[in-house]
N, C-alpha and C positions, 0 to 999 in steps of 0.2 A: 519515340515512344517505347516504353519497356515491354518486354515480352511477358507472357503469363508466367513462364518459369522464373524469370528474373524477379517479378513481383512476389511470387510465392517464396522465393529464396530470401527476399527482404523481410517478408512476414515471419519466416522461420527465425531469422536473426533477432528480430524484435521480440518474438516469443521467448527465445532463449535468454535474452537480456532481462525480460520480465521475471523469469524464474531466478536468475542470479540476483536480481534486486529483492525478490521475496526472501531469498536465503540471507541476504545482507540485513534485511529488516528483522528477520527472526533472530539473528545474532544480537542485534541491538536491543530487541525486546528482552531477550534473556539477560543481557547486561543490566538493563533498567530494573527488571524484576529482582535480580540479585542485589542490586544496590538498595532497592526499596526494602527488601527483606533484612538487610544489614541494619537499616535505619528504622526498622519496625513501622514502615509506612504502608498504607493500604495499596494493594496492587492496582486497584481501579481509581482513576482520578476523573470524575465526571466533568469537572471544569475543563481539564486538559482535553478530554475527548470531544467536548462540545466545541472548543476553539479549533481543534483539528478538523472537525467536520465542516465548520464554517469556512476555514481556509481552503480545504479541498473543494468544496462546492464553488467557491469563488474562482479558484484556479481552473476547474472544469469548464465553467461558463466562459472564462476568458479564452480558453482554447477551443471553444465551439462544441464542447461536449455536453451531454446531459448531466446536470449535477445529480439528478436522482439516480442515474445509472452508475456514475462514479461512486457515489456514497454507498450504493448497494454492494459494489465490489469491495469497498473498504470495510463494510460491515462484516462481510464474509471473512476477510483477512483478519480483522480484529477479533472476530468471534471464535476463532480456532487457532490453536498453536500449530505451527507448521513443522514442528519437530516432536 
């Protein structure tokens, strides 16, 4: 069995990876927005966002997570720019 310190160190590593993934996502969003601007496309695509929410909810449930909680996290991520 792992010690409390080992488990906390594992959590710290996961948290750091989450921040790295948020930075990666922000970079990709910037690239998408730039491409949409070049092509005079709207920044928001409700159909795409709806499909993304459905996909994420399904994935959350498959992993034993609350789809409501996961979608709430993504609403926060989508709702604000990270840079």
